[in-house]
C-alpha positions, 0 to 999 in steps of 0.5 A: 494235479496228477504228473505224468512221466512219459516215455516217449516223445519227439519235440527234438525233431520239431527243434531240428527241422526249424532251429531258427525258431526254437525259442518259440517253439519251445519257451512261448509255445506257437500253438503247433505241435503237441509239445512247449514248456508252457503246456507241459506245466500246464498239463502235468507233464512232470518228466519224461524220455526225449528222442533223438530220431534221424528223419528219412531223405523225402523220396520222390514219388511216395505216397501221402502216407496219411491218407494211406493209413486212414485208409486201411488196409494199407502197408507203408514201404521202409525207407533205406537204412541212413549211413553213420555220416548223415545220421551222426551230426543229426544226431548230436545236433538234437542232442545238443537241442536237448541240452539247450532246452535245460540251458534256456528255460532257467531252471524249469527242465532240466537233463537227468540220468538217474531217478534221484535226479528225476524224483529231486526235479519233480519234488522242486517242480522242475521238468525232467528231461532223460536223453533216448535214442529213436534208431541206433543210426547214429551209434558205430559198429565199435559202439564208440559213439555210444559211451559219447552219447552216454556221457552226454546222457543218453540212458534209453535206446531203441536199436532201429526204427522202421528203417534197417539199421547195422544193428538189427530190423524193424517193422513196417508200417502195416495194417493188419500184420504181425511183427514176425517181418523177417530176420533178428538182431545182427552180431553188432546188434548183440554186441548193441545189447551187451553194452547197453546193459553194461552202461545201464542204457535201457534197450527200447523194444519199441520198434523191433520185428518179433526175432529182433525182440526175441534176441534181445530177449535172450541176450538182455540182463535188464528188464524188457522195455517197451517205451511206447506200443500197445496191445497187438490183440487189440490193434492188429498193427505190426507196431503192437505186442502179441501177448506172447511179448507181453508175457516175455516182458512181464517175466523180465519184470519189465514195461510197456507205455501206452502209445497215444498214437491212434492208429495203434490204438484204433480197432480199424487202424485208422489215423483219424483222431476222431474217437472216444476214450474206449480204445485207450481204456481197452488197451490200457485194461489189456496191458494191465491183465497181461502185464500186471498193474505194476508194468505199464505206463504213458509213452505217448509219441507226442509231436511223432503221431497223430493223438485222438482228440480228446488228450489233443496235446500235452495239455489235455493229459488232465483229460486222460486221468480224468477218463481213468477214474471215470472208468474204475481206476483208483487213485493209487493205480492212476498214480502208478501208471502215471509215475510210479511204475516208470520210476520203479523200472528204471530203477532196476534198470539203471540201479539208481 
């Protein structure tokens, strides 16, 4: 079975929302969600980025966002900024869940911070987990918490989700739309990028607006990485990357992880999972054309989005691999997309 490294998932949020059930969710599975240890083992999930994410509080009178996003055009109003004193305890709790997952797995899952550790885990048949942060609400302006989370294992960070932070601005969920939606990084955001470079923490571009993307590209001395994004030329969502952005990522030696979320794959922007392989393959073909075959991988967004019915959950990864083969991708290219390209870009980013 082809091993897969995945650029983004949200299982930590599932555990955070139901901490008393976390053993059932993680160790045995409940038939819900996209990820658990048994299905990861069954699907060839050999490693990935595990996102610390702070959910927005429910908004009184908010619309049914799922229904809204299944009937384009749509625009989802951005939630308000979440203050540090609210975000930080949640982020610490989710980091704790990730550490607990390694202990509770009795050797089947391991937190890793270098490519050598990831490769060693794969050789031993152990799933490798990398701590990632989606939205930097838990990081203070002085960046002291960045060093604390780095010591806990943080190796990848997105300065924003869609909400604004003290560091910059994300894009709203809008279809159709462009990522050119507002101002770029703040001065604190520029300091954050420089410090991430110094600590060898990947800066994730996936939710940044175009001005923020341009600021990171101008500041960063590391490969530019979007852990879970798709091609705007095919699906004109604000969350997808334009061909110009893809060229900037390519020229930096960076990478894009294909997002499995249906709203970013389907040309009509709908949320429905009822779709064939054609949208997935069109995005991959486009990304490979504009980035090159050494700069594309997977960034599933498992447990954070609606996934195509052909994949359904992590146990469906072999179905995706089979579809790529049927499309004409050879074994060498599939191995790059599923594993090798992530190892190469992380080695260039982390230095080990």
